N, CA, C and O atoms as a GROMACS GRO file, in nm:
protein
  596
    1MET      N    1   6.926  14.673   8.627
    1MET     CA    2   6.928  14.533   8.591
    1MET      C    3   6.930  14.449   8.719
    1MET      O    4   7.002  14.479   8.815
    2LYS      N    5   6.852  14.346   8.717
    2LYS     CA    6   6.842  14.260   8.833
    2LYS      C    7   6.947  14.147   8.822
    2LYS      O    8   6.958  14.082   8.718
    3PHE      N    9   7.022  14.126   8.930
    3PHE     CA   10   7.129  14.025   8.932
    3PHE      C   11   7.077  13.904   9.010
    3PHE      O   12   7.064  13.908   9.132
    4ASN      N   13   7.048  13.795   8.938
    4ASN     CA   14   7.000  13.674   9.005
    4ASN      C   15   7.097  13.558   8.981
    4ASN      O   16   7.203  13.578   8.922
    5TRP      N   17   7.062  13.440   9.025
    5TRP     CA   18   7.154  13.326   9.016
    5TRP      C   19   7.181  13.286   8.871
    5TRP      O   20   7.292  13.240   8.842
    6GLY      N   21   7.088  13.301   8.782
    6GLY     CA   22   7.109  13.269   8.640
    6GLY      C   23   7.212  13.361   8.578
    6GLY      O   24   7.297  13.315   8.502
    7THR      N   25   7.206  13.490   8.609
    7THR     CA   26   7.303  13.586   8.559
    7THR      C   27   7.442  13.554   8.617
    7THR      O   28   7.542  13.564   8.546
    8GLY      N   29   7.446  13.516   8.742
    8GLY     CA   30   7.574  13.479   8.806
    8GLY      C   31   7.638  13.359   8.740
    8GLY      O   32   7.760  13.356   8.723
    9ILE      N   33   7.558  13.259   8.704
    9ILE     CA   34   7.611  13.139   8.637
    9ILE      C   35   7.667  13.175   8.500
    9ILE      O   36   7.775  13.129   8.463
   10VAL      N   37   7.595  13.258   8.425
   10VAL     CA   38   7.641  13.300   8.292
   10VAL      C   39   7.772  13.378   8.303
   10VAL      O   40   7.864  13.357   8.224
   11ILE      N   41   7.780  13.469   8.400
   11ILE     CA   42   7.903  13.547   8.418
   11ILE      C   43   8.019  13.455   8.459
   11ILE      O   44   8.129  13.468   8.406
   12ALA      N   45   7.995  13.363   8.554
   12ALA     CA   46   8.099  13.270   8.598
   12ALA      C   47   8.145  13.183   8.482
   12ALA      O   48   8.265  13.159   8.466
   13PHE      N   49   8.052  13.135   8.401
   13PHE     CA   50   8.086  13.051   8.286
   13PHE      C   51   8.169  13.131   8.185
   13PHE      O   52   8.265  13.079   8.130
   14GLY      N   53   8.131  13.255   8.161
   14GLY     CA   54   8.205  13.342   8.069
   14GLY      C   55   8.346  13.368   8.118
   14GLY      O   56   8.441  13.364   8.039
   15LEU      N   57   8.361  13.396   8.248
   15LEU     CA   58   8.495  13.419   8.304
   15LEU      C   59   8.581  13.293   8.296
   15LEU      O   60   8.701  13.300   8.268
   16PHE      N   61   8.520  13.178   8.322
   16PHE     CA   62   8.594  13.052   8.313
   16PHE      C   63   8.642  13.027   8.170
   16PHE      O   64   8.757  12.988   8.150
   17MET      N   65   8.556  13.050   8.071
   17MET     CA   66   8.596  13.032   7.930
   17MET      C   67   8.708  13.128   7.893
   17MET      O   68   8.801  13.089   7.822
   18THR      N   69   8.701  13.251   7.941
   18THR     CA   70   8.807  13.349   7.914
   18THR      C   71   8.939  13.305   7.975
   18THR      O   72   9.044  13.315   7.912
   19PHE      N   73   8.933  13.255   8.097
   19PHE     CA   74   9.051  13.205   8.167
   19PHE      C   75   9.116  13.090   8.090
   19PHE      O   76   9.237  13.090   8.070
   20ILE      N   77   9.037  12.993   8.048
   20ILE     CA   78   9.090  12.878   7.974
   20ILE      C   79   9.147  12.921   7.839
   20ILE      O   80   9.257  12.878   7.802
   21LEU      N   81   9.077  13.004   7.766
   21LEU     CA   82   9.125  13.050   7.635
   21LEU      C   83   9.254  13.129   7.648
   21LEU      O   84   9.342  13.119   7.561
   22TYR      N   85   9.268  13.208   7.754
   22TYR     CA   86   9.392  13.282   7.776
   22TYR      C   87   9.510  13.186   7.786
   22TYR      O   88   9.614  13.209   7.724
   23PHE      N   89   9.496  13.080   7.865
   23PHE     CA   90   9.606  12.985   7.881
   23PHE      C   91   9.632  12.904   7.756
   23PHE      O   92   9.747  12.872   7.728
   24VAL      N   93   9.531  12.871   7.679
   24VAL     CA   94   9.551  12.800   7.553
   24VAL      C   95   9.632  12.887   7.458
   24VAL      O   96   9.728  12.838   7.397
   25PHE      N   97   9.596  13.014   7.443
   25PHE     CA   98   9.670  13.103   7.354
   25PHE      C   99   9.811  13.129   7.406
   25PHE      O  100   9.904  13.138   7.327
   26GLU      N  101   9.827  13.140   7.536
   26GLU     CA  102   9.960  13.162   7.595
   26GLU      C  103  10.053  13.045   7.566
   26GLU      O  104  10.168  13.067   7.526
   27VAL      N  105  10.006  12.924   7.583
   27VAL     CA  106  10.090  12.806   7.561
   27VAL      C  107  10.120  12.787   7.412
   27VAL      O  108  10.232  12.749   7.377
   28GLN      N  109  10.025  12.813   7.327
   28GLN     CA  110  10.046  12.793   7.183
   28GLN      C  111  10.137  12.899   7.122
   28GLN      O  112  10.207  12.870   7.025
   29SER      N  113  10.136  13.019   7.175
   29SER     CA  114  10.213  13.127   7.114
   29SER      C  115  10.352  13.144   7.175
   29SER      O  116  10.437  13.210   7.115
   30ASN      N  117  10.377  13.089   7.291
   30ASN     CA  118  10.505  13.106   7.359
   30ASN      C  119  10.595  12.985   7.331
   30ASN      O  120  10.556  12.872   7.358
   31SER      N  121  10.714  13.010   7.277
   31SER     CA  122  10.805  12.900   7.243
   31SER      C  123  10.863  12.833   7.367
   31SER      O  124  10.921  12.725   7.357
   32LYS      N  125  10.848  12.894   7.482
   32LYS     CA  126  10.896  12.833   7.606
   32LYS      C  127  10.821  12.704   7.637
   32LYS      O  128  10.877  12.612   7.696
   33TYR      N  129  10.696  12.698   7.596
   33TYR     CA  130  10.612  12.580   7.618
   33TYR      C  131  10.610  12.497   7.491
   33TYR      O  132  10.519  12.510   7.409
   34ASP      N  133  10.710  12.413   7.475
   34ASP     CA  134  10.722  12.331   7.355
   34ASP      C  135  10.632  12.209   7.369
   34ASP      O  136  10.641  12.136   7.468
   35ASN      N  137  10.546  12.186   7.272
   35ASN     CA  138  10.452  12.075   7.280
   35ASN      C  139  10.468  11.980   7.161
   35ASN      O  140  10.369  11.937   7.101
   36ASP      N  141  10.592  11.950   7.128
   36ASP     CA  142  10.620  11.856   7.019
   36ASP      C  143  10.588  11.714   7.062
   36ASP      O  144  10.575  11.684   7.180
   37LEU      N  145  10.577  11.627   6.962
   37LEU     CA  146  10.559  11.486   6.989
   37LEU      C  147  10.686  11.428   7.050
   37LEU      O  148  10.795  11.480   7.028
   38VAL      N  149  10.672  11.322   7.126
   38VAL     CA  150  10.787  11.256   7.186
   38VAL      C  151  10.875  11.197   7.077
   38VAL      O  152  10.997  11.208   7.083
   39VAL      N  153  10.813  11.135   6.978
   39VAL     CA  154  10.884  11.076   6.866
   39VAL      C  155  10.831  11.142   6.739
   39VAL      O  156  10.710  11.154   6.722
   40GLU      N  157  10.921  11.184   6.652
   40GLU     CA  158  10.881  11.254   6.530
   40GLU      C  159  10.785  11.170   6.444
   40GLU      O  160  10.678  11.218   6.406
   41GLU      N  161  10.823  11.048   6.416
   41GLU     CA  162  10.741  10.962   6.332
   41GLU      C  163  10.674  10.857   6.420
   41GLU      O  164  10.715  10.741   6.424
   42TYR      N  165  10.573  10.899   6.491
   42TYR     CA  166  10.509  10.818   6.594
   42TYR      C  167  10.455  10.686   6.538
   42TYR      O  168  10.482  10.580   6.594
   43TYR      N  169  10.381  10.692   6.428
   43TYR     CA  170  10.318  10.570   6.375
   43TYR      C  171  10.422  10.474   6.317
   43TYR      O  172  10.407  10.352   6.330
   44LYS      N  173  10.524  10.527   6.255
   44LYS     CA  174  10.632  10.442   6.203
   44LYS      C  175  10.703  10.372   6.320
   44LYS      O  176  10.737  10.254   6.312
   45HIS      N  177  10.726  10.446   6.427
   45HIS     CA  178  10.789  10.390   6.546
   45HIS      C  179  10.701  10.282   6.608
   45HIS      O  180  10.752  10.180   6.656
   46ASP      N  181  10.572  10.303   6.608
   46ASP     CA  182  10.478  10.212   6.672
   46ASP      C  183  10.467  10.078   6.599
   46ASP      O  184  10.435   9.977   6.661
   47THR      N  185  10.493  10.076   6.469
   47THR     CA  186  10.482   9.951   6.393
   47THR      C  187  10.592   9.851   6.431
   47THR      O  188  10.577   9.731   6.406
   48HIS      N  189  10.700   9.899   6.491
   48HIS     CA  190  10.811   9.811   6.531
   48HIS      C  191  10.802   9.770   6.678
   48HIS      O  192  10.901   9.724   6.735
   49PHE      N  193  10.686   9.787   6.737
   49PHE     CA  194  10.669   9.764   6.880
   49PHE      C  195  10.697   9.618   6.918
   49PHE      O  196  10.764   9.593   7.019
   50GLN      N  197  10.647   9.522   6.842
   50GLN     CA  198  10.666   9.381   6.876
   50GLN      C  199  10.813   9.341   6.870
   50GLN      O  200  10.861   9.265   6.954
   51ASP      N  201  10.884   9.394   6.772
   51ASP     CA  202  11.029   9.369   6.762
   51ASP      C  203  11.100   9.427   6.884
   51ASP      O  204  11.192   9.366   6.939
   52GLU      N  205  11.058   9.546   6.925
   52GLU     CA  206  11.118   9.610   7.042
   52GLU      C  207  11.093   9.527   7.168
   52GLU      O  208  11.183   9.511   7.251
   53MET      N  209  10.974   9.474   7.182
   53MET     CA  210  10.942   9.392   7.299
   53MET      C  211  11.026   9.263   7.301
   53MET      O  212  11.066   9.217   7.408
   54ALA      N  213  11.051   9.205   7.184
   54ALA     CA  214  11.135   9.085   7.176
   54ALA      C  215  11.278   9.116   7.220
   54ALA      O  216  11.340   9.037   7.290
   55ARG      N  217  11.331   9.232   7.179
   55ARG     CA  218  11.467   9.270   7.219
   55ARG      C  219  11.475   9.299   7.369
   55ARG      O  220  11.575   9.268   7.433
   56ILE      N  221  11.370   9.360   7.425
   56ILE     CA  222  11.366   9.384   7.569
   56ILE      C  223  11.362   9.251   7.644
   56ILE      O  224  11.429   9.235   7.746
   57GLN      N  225  11.285   9.156   7.593
   57GLN     CA  226  11.276   9.024   7.656
   57GLN      C  227  11.411   8.952   7.649
   57GLN      O  228  11.452   8.886   7.745
   58ASN      N  229  11.481   8.965   7.535
   58ASN     CA  230  11.615   8.905   7.524
   58ASN      C  231  11.708   8.961   7.632
   58ASN      O  232  11.783   8.886   7.695
   59ALA      N  233  11.703   9.092   7.652
   59ALA     CA  234  11.788   9.154   7.755
   59ALA      C  235  11.746   9.110   7.895
   59ALA      O  236  11.830   9.089   7.982
   60HIS      N  237  11.617   9.095   7.915
   60HIS     CA  238  11.565   9.053   8.045
   60HIS      C  239  11.606   8.909   8.078
   60HIS      O  240  11.628   8.875   8.195
   61ASP      N  241  11.615   8.825   7.976
   61ASP     CA  242  11.647   8.684   7.996
   61ASP      C  243  11.795   8.658   8.024
   61ASP      O  244  11.832   8.547   8.063
   62LEU      N  245  11.880   8.758   8.004
   62LEU     CA  246  12.023   8.740   8.030
   62LEU      C  247  12.048   8.712   8.178
   62LEU      O  248  11.986   8.771   8.266
   63GLN      N  249  12.140   8.619   8.202
   63GLN     CA  250  12.175   8.588   8.340
   63GLN      C  251  12.255   8.704   8.402
   63GLN      O  252  12.233   8.741   8.518
   64HIS      N  253  12.348   8.760   8.325
   64HIS     CA  254  12.429   8.874   8.370
   64HIS      C  255  12.400   8.989   8.275
   64HIS      O  256  12.435   8.983   8.157
   65LYS      N  257  12.336   9.092   8.326
   65LYS     CA  258  12.291   9.204   8.243
   65LYS      C  259  12.389   9.321   8.252
   65LYS      O  260  12.454   9.340   8.355
   66PRO      N  261  12.397   9.400   8.145
   66PRO     CA  262  12.475   9.523   8.155
   66PRO      C  263  12.404   9.622   8.247
   66PRO      O  264  12.282   9.622   8.257
   67SER      N  265  12.481   9.706   8.313
   67SER     CA  266  12.421   9.805   8.403
   67SER      C  267  12.448   9.945   8.352
   67SER      O  268  12.553   9.974   8.294
   68ILE      N  269  12.350  10.031   8.374
   68ILE     CA  270  12.361  10.171   8.336
   68ILE      C  271  12.344  10.252   8.464
   68ILE      O  272  12.241  10.243   8.531
   69LYS      N  273  12.447  10.330   8.496
   69LYS     CA  274  12.437  10.410   8.619
   69LYS      C  275  12.509  10.542   8.602
   69LYS      O  276  12.597  10.558   8.517
   70TYR      N  277  12.470  10.636   8.686
   70TYR     CA  278  12.530  10.768   8.684
   70TYR      C  279  12.644  10.774   8.785
   70TYR      O  280  12.626  10.736   8.901
   71THR      N  281  12.759  10.820   8.741
   71THR     CA  282  12.874  10.838   8.829
   71THR      C  283  12.920  10.984   8.819
   71THR      O  284  12.862  11.063   8.744
   72GLU      N  285  13.022  11.020   8.894
   72GLU     CA  286  13.074  11.157   8.887
   72GLU      C  287  13.134  11.189   8.751
   72GLU      O  288  13.136  11.305   8.709
   73GLU      N  289  13.184  11.087   8.681
   73GLU     CA  290  13.244  11.107   8.550
   73GLU      C  291  13.141  11.122   8.440
   73GLU      O  292  13.169  11.182   8.336
   74GLY      N  293  13.021  11.069   8.462
   74GLY     CA  294  12.914  11.073   8.362
   74GLY      C  295  12.828  10.948   8.374
   74GLY      O  296  12.816  10.891   8.482
   75VAL      N  297  12.770  10.908   8.263
   75VAL     CA  298  12.688  10.786   8.261
   75VAL      C  299  12.780  10.669   8.225
   75VAL      O  300  12.845  10.670   8.121
   76ALA      N  301  12.783  10.569   8.311
   76ALA     CA  302  12.867  10.452   8.287
   76ALA      C  303  12.778  10.335   8.249
   76ALA      O  304  12.682  10.302   8.318
   77VAL      N  305  12.812  10.273   8.136
   77VAL     CA  306  12.745  10.150   8.093
   77VAL      C  307  12.847  10.040   8.108
   77VAL      O  308  12.951  10.039   8.041
   78ILE      N  309  12.818   9.946   8.197
   78ILE     CA  310  12.914   9.841   8.231
   78ILE      C  311  12.858   9.706   8.190
   78ILE      O  312  12.750   9.666   8.235
   79PHE      N  313  12.932   9.636   8.106
   79PHE     CA  314  12.894   9.502   8.063
   79PHE      C  315  12.961   9.400   8.153
   79PHE      O  316  13.073   9.423   8.199
   80PRO      N  317  12.896   9.288   8.179
   80PRO     CA  318  12.958   9.183   8.260
   80PRO      C  319  13.086   9.131   8.195
   80PRO      O  320  13.105   9.142   8.074
   81ALA      N  321  13.173   9.074   8.276
   81ALA     CA  322  13.304   9.026   8.229
   81ALA      C  323  13.291   8.917   8.122
   81ALA      O  324  13.383   8.901   8.042
   82GLY      N  325  13.182   8.843   8.118
   82GLY     CA  326  13.164   8.735   8.021
   82GLY      C  327  13.147   8.781   7.878
   82GLY      O  328  13.161   8.701   7.785
   83PHE      N  329  13.116   8.909   7.857
   83PHE     CA  330  13.099   8.962   7.722
   83PHE      C  331  13.234   9.004   7.665
   83PHE      O  332  13.312   9.072   7.731
   84GLU      N  333  13.261   8.962   7.541
   84GLU     CA  334  13.382   9.005   7.473
   84GLU      C  335  13.357   9.144   7.416
   84GLU      O  336  13.264   9.163   7.337
   85SER      N  337  13.438   9.241   7.454
   85SER     CA  338  13.416   9.382   7.420
   85SER      C  339  13.406   9.408   7.270
   85SER      O  340  13.325   9.490   7.226
   86ASP      N  341  13.487   9.337   7.190
   86ASP     CA  342  13.485   9.363   7.046
   86ASP      C  343  13.364   9.304   6.975
   86ASP      O  344  13.338   9.338   6.859
   87LYS      N  345  13.288   9.216   7.040
   87LYS     CA  346  13.168   9.157   6.980
   87LYS      C  347  13.040   9.233   7.014
   87LYS      O  348  12.935   9.202   6.959
   88VAL      N  349  13.048   9.330   7.102
   88VAL     CA  350  12.930   9.410   7.139
   88VAL      C  351  12.922   9.529   7.044
   88VAL      O  352  13.014   9.611   7.037
   89LYS      N  353  12.811   9.538   6.971
   89LYS     CA  354  12.789   9.646   6.875
   89LYS      C  355  12.655   9.711   6.906
   89LYS      O  356  12.566   9.647   6.962
   90GLY      N  357  12.641   9.837   6.871
   90GLY     CA  358  12.514   9.904   6.889
   90GLY      C  359  12.530  10.050   6.922
   90GLY      O  360  12.638  10.107   6.905
   91ASN      N  361  12.422  10.111   6.970
   91ASN     CA  362  12.431  10.251   7.010
   91ASN      C  363  12.348  10.279   7.133
   91ASN      O  364  12.259  10.202   7.170
   92ILE      N  365  12.379  10.391   7.196
   92ILE     CA  366  12.311  10.435   7.317
   92ILE      C  367  12.246  10.569   7.285
   92ILE      O  368  12.313  10.663   7.243
   93GLN      N  369  12.114  10.577   7.307
   93GLN     CA  370  12.043  10.702   7.286
   93GLN      C  371  12.008  10.760   7.422
   93GLN      O  372  11.946  10.694   7.505
   94LEU      N  373  12.048  10.883   7.443
   94LEU     CA  374  12.010  10.954   7.564
   94LEU      C  375  11.902  11.054   7.525
   94LEU      O  376  11.924  11.144   7.442
   95TYR      N  377  11.788  11.037   7.585
   95TYR     CA  378  11.669  11.113   7.551
   95TYR      C  379  11.632  11.202   7.668
   95TYR      O  380  11.616  11.155   7.781
   96ARG      N  381  11.618  11.329   7.642
   96ARG     CA  382  11.583  11.428   7.745
   96ARG      C  383  11.434  11.460   7.732
   96ARG      O  384  11.396  11.534   7.641
   97PRO      N  385  11.347  11.407   7.820
   97PRO     CA  386  11.203  11.429   7.806
   97PRO      C  387  11.161  11.576   7.805
   97PRO      O  388  11.062  11.611   7.742
   98SER      N  389  11.234  11.661   7.874
   98SER     CA  390  11.194  11.801   7.885
   98SER      C  391  11.232  11.884   7.763
   98SER      O  392  11.175  11.991   7.742
   99ASN      N  393  11.328  11.839   7.682
   99ASN     CA  394  11.370  11.918   7.567
   99ASN      C  395  11.446  11.828   7.469
   99ASN      O  396  11.556  11.782   7.497
  100LYS      N  397  11.386  11.806   7.353
  100LYS     CA  398  11.446  11.716   7.254
  100LYS      C  399  11.574  11.771   7.192
  100LYS      O  400  11.646  11.697   7.126
  101LYS      N  401  11.602  11.899   7.211
  101LYS     CA  402  11.723  11.958   7.155
  101LYS      C  403  11.850  11.900   7.217
  101LYS      O  404  11.958  11.909   7.159
  102PHE      N  405  11.835  11.841   7.335
  102PHE     CA  406  11.952  11.786   7.405
  102PHE      C  407  11.969  11.636   7.384
  102PHE      O  408  12.064  11.578   7.436
  103ASP      N  409  11.879  11.572   7.309
  103ASP     CA  410  11.890  11.429   7.280
  103ASP      C  411  12.015  11.403   7.196
  103ASP      O  412  12.052  11.484   7.111
  104PHE      N  413  12.080  11.290   7.221
  104PHE     CA  414  12.193  11.252   7.136
  104PHE      C  415  12.215  11.102   7.140
  104PHE      O  416  12.168  11.032   7.231
  105ASN      N  417  12.288  11.054   7.040
  105ASN     CA  418  12.324  10.912   7.028
  105ASN      C  419  12.475  10.899   7.036
  105ASN      O  420  12.549  10.990   6.999
  106THR      N  421  12.518  10.785   7.085
  106THR     CA  422  12.661  10.753   7.084
  106THR      C  423  12.678  10.604   7.054
  106THR      O  424  12.601  10.522   7.102
  107GLN      N  425  12.778  10.572   6.975
  107GLN     CA  426  12.806  10.433   6.941
  107GLN      C  427  12.870  10.362   7.060
  107GLN      O  428  12.942  10.422   7.139
  108ILE      N  429  12.842  10.234   7.072
  108ILE     CA  430  12.903  10.155   7.178
  108ILE      C  431  13.044  10.116   7.135
  108ILE      O  432  13.062  10.042   7.038
  109ALA      N  433  13.142  10.166   7.208
  109ALA     CA  434  13.282  10.130   7.188
  109ALA      C  435  13.338  10.104   7.328
  109ALA      O  436  13.374  10.196   7.400
  110LEU      N  437  13.345   9.977   7.364
  110LEU     CA  438  13.381   9.940   7.501
  110LEU      C  439  13.531   9.947   7.526
  110LEU      O  440  13.613   9.912   7.441
  111THR      N  441  13.564   9.994   7.645
  111THR     CA  442  13.700   9.992   7.695
  111THR      C  443  13.694   9.925   7.831
  111THR      O  444  13.631   9.976   7.924
  112ASN      N  445  13.759   9.810   7.843
  112ASN     CA  446  13.753   9.731   7.967
  112ASN      C  447  13.608   9.700   8.007
  112ASN      O  448  13.570   9.717   8.122
  113SER      N  449  13.530   9.656   7.911
  113SER     CA  450  13.389   9.616   7.931
  113SER      C  451  13.298   9.730   7.974
  113SER      O  452  13.191   9.705   8.031
  114GLU      N  453  13.336   9.854   7.948
  114GLU     CA  454  13.248   9.966   7.983
  114GLU      C  455  13.264  10.083   7.886
  114GLU      O  456  13.364  10.094   7.815
  115ILE      N  457  13.164  10.167   7.886
  115ILE     CA  458  13.169  10.293   7.810
  115ILE      C  459  13.119  10.402   7.904
  115ILE      O  460  13.023  10.382   7.978
  116ILE      N  461  13.184  10.516   7.900
  116ILE     CA  462  13.144  10.629   7.984
  116ILE      C  463  13.106  10.745   7.894
  116ILE      O  464  13.184  10.788   7.809
  117ILE      N  465  12.986  10.796   7.915
  117ILE     CA  466  12.940  10.916   7.844
  117ILE      C  467  12.974  11.033   7.936
  117ILE      O  468  12.922  11.040   8.047
  118PRO      N  469  13.059  11.125   7.890
  118PRO     CA  470  13.111  11.229   7.978
  118PRO      C  471  13.004  11.319   8.040
  118PRO      O  472  12.900  11.346   7.979
  119GLN      N  473  13.032  11.363   8.160
  119GLN     CA  474  12.944  11.452   8.236
  119GLN      C  475  12.915  11.581   8.159
  119GLN      O  476  12.805  11.634   8.168
  120LYS      N  477  13.013  11.631   8.084
  120LYS     CA  478  12.996  11.760   8.015
  120LYS      C  479  12.887  11.756   7.907
  120LYS      O  480  12.838  11.861   7.867
  121LYS      N  481  12.849  11.637   7.861
  121LYS     CA  482  12.742  11.625   7.762
  121LYS      C  483  12.603  11.623   7.825
  121LYS      O  484  12.502  11.629   7.754
  122LEU      N  485  12.597  11.614   7.958
  122LEU     CA  486  12.471  11.593   8.027
  122LEU      C  487  12.429  11.715   8.109
  122LEU      O  488  12.510  11.775   8.179
  123LEU      N  489  12.303  11.750   8.099
  123LEU     CA  490  12.246  11.854   8.184
  123LEU      C  491  12.186  11.788   8.307
  123LEU      O  492  12.156  11.669   8.307
  124LYS      N  493  12.168  11.866   8.410
  124LYS     CA  494  12.104  11.813   8.531
  124LYS      C  495  11.959  11.780   8.502
  124LYS      O  496  11.892  11.848   8.425
  125GLY      N  497  11.912  11.672   8.565
  125GLY     CA  498  11.772  11.633   8.549
  125GLY      C  499  11.758  11.490   8.501
  125GLY      O  500  11.850  11.409   8.510
  126ARG      N  501  11.640  11.460   8.449
  126ARG     CA  502  11.606  11.324   8.407
  126ARG      C  503  11.652  11.297   8.265
  126ARG      O  504  11.639  11.382   8.176
  127TRP      N  505  11.707  11.177   8.245
  127TRP     CA  506  11.746  11.128   8.114
  127TRP      C  507  11.692  10.986   8.098
  127TRP      O  508  11.703  10.904   8.190
  128ASP      N  509  11.635  10.957   7.983
  128ASP     CA  510  11.595  10.821   7.949
  128ASP      C  511  11.705  10.764   7.862
  128ASP      O  512  11.740  10.822   7.759
  129VAL      N  513  11.760  10.651   7.903
  129VAL     CA  514  11.870  10.588   7.829
  129VAL      C  515  11.816  10.462   7.761
  129VAL      O  516  11.768  10.370   7.827
  130ASN      N  517  11.825  10.460   7.629
  130ASN     CA  518  11.786  10.343   7.550
  130ASN      C  519  11.911  10.288   7.484
  130ASN      O  520  11.973  10.354   7.401
  131MET      N  521  11.947  10.167   7.521
  131MET     CA  522  12.067  10.105   7.466
  131MET      C  523  12.026   9.990   7.375
  131MET      O  524  11.979   9.886   7.423
  132GLU      N  525  12.043  10.008   7.245
  132GLU     CA  526  12.016   9.903   7.147
  132GLU      C  527  12.150   9.840   7.113
  132GLU      O  528  12.240   9.908   7.062
  133TRP      N  529  12.162   9.712   7.139
  133TRP     CA  530  12.290   9.648   7.118
  133TRP      C  531  12.272   9.506   7.066
  133TRP      O  532  12.164   9.448   7.072
  134GLN      N  533  12.383   9.453   7.016
  134GLN     CA  534  12.383   9.320   6.956
  134GLN      C  535  12.508   9.248   7.002
  134GLN      O  536  12.617   9.305   7.008
  135TYR      N  537  12.491   9.121   7.035
  135TYR     CA  538  12.604   9.039   7.078
  135TYR      C  539  12.586   8.901   7.019
  135TYR      O  540  12.485   8.834   7.041
  136GLU      N  541  12.686   8.858   6.943
  136GLU     CA  542  12.686   8.728   6.876
  136GLU      C  543  12.558   8.706   6.795
  136GLU      O  544  12.499   8.598   6.799
  137GLY      N  545  12.515   8.809   6.721
  137GLY     CA  546  12.401   8.798   6.631
  137GLY      C  547  12.265   8.814   6.696
  137GLY      O  548  12.164   8.816   6.625
  138LYS      N  549  12.257   8.825   6.827
  138LYS     CA  550  12.129   8.840   6.896
  138LYS      C  551  12.111   8.986   6.937
  138LYS      O  552  12.204   9.049   6.989
  139LYS      N  553  11.991   9.040   6.913
  139LYS     CA  554  11.964   9.181   6.940
  139LYS      C  555  11.901   9.199   7.078
  139LYS      O  556  11.820   9.117   7.123
  140TYR      N  557  11.940   9.307   7.144
  140TYR     CA  558  11.894   9.339   7.279
  140TYR      C  559  11.854   9.486   7.287
  140TYR      O  560  11.902   9.569   7.209
  141LEU      N  561  11.768   9.517   7.381
  141LEU     CA  562  11.730   9.655   7.410
  141LEU      C  563  11.718   9.671   7.560
  141LEU      O  564  11.644   9.599   7.626
  142THR      N  565  11.793   9.766   7.614
  142THR     CA  566  11.792   9.794   7.756
  142THR      C  567  11.747   9.939   7.775
  142THR      O  568  11.802  10.030   7.712
  143LYS      N  569  11.648   9.959   7.861
  143LYS     CA  570  11.597  10.094   7.887
  143LYS      C  571  11.613  10.124   8.036
  143LYS      O  572  11.578  10.042   8.122
  144GLU      N  573  11.664  10.241   8.065
  144GLU     CA  574  11.682  10.287   8.203
  144GLU      C  575  11.649  10.435   8.211
  144GLU      O  576  11.657  10.507   8.112
  145VAL      N  577  11.612  10.479   8.329
  145VAL     CA  578  11.594  10.620   8.357
  145VAL      C  579  11.699  10.658   8.461
  145VAL      O  580  11.711  10.592   8.565
  146ILE      N  581  11.775  10.763   8.431
  146ILE     CA  582  11.875  10.810   8.527
  146ILE      C  583  11.850  10.957   8.559
  146ILE      O  584  11.788  11.030   8.480
  147TYR      N  585  11.897  10.999   8.672
  147TYR     CA  586  11.886  11.137   8.714
  147TYR      C  587  12.026  11.193   8.735
  147TYR      O  588  12.103  11.140   8.816
  148VAL      N  589  12.059  11.298   8.662
  148VAL     CA  590  12.190  11.362   8.671
  148VAL      C  591  12.181  11.474   8.773
  148VAL      O  592  12.092  11.560   8.766
  149ASN      N  593  12.274  11.473   8.869
  149ASN     CA  594  12.275  11.576   8.974
  149ASN      C  595  12.361  11.694   8.935
  149ASN      O  596  12.374  11.789   9.012
   0.00000   0.00000   0.00000
């Protein structure tokens, strides 16, 4: 059999297809490579987008904003002194982009204008913090990304 450039292209193309198909089957069959959606009900979540943007704008317009930061004790959410602790209601969602099994919510219950989410609940790495809260009837949404060491 004569080996020319046309035969070489066909063989290279065949090897490339085999290579790609191997990785597709490997990722689909191995539970280590989880490829779930970011949000379970994506379209339902997307319909509330304008409301979410309004709450983000409300939080952005505040003169004194709450801060979300990582400390040695855990994640600290600190509200400015002007906010009355008993009037702040809402919840904090900690979302782990690499594995949804570690996502959790916690209710906002302020002590001295702050709430601390303990270190023991957090794994090392990136966390997306979404804080949906309400103060004096107005709704707010604060989003931050933190890195736990």
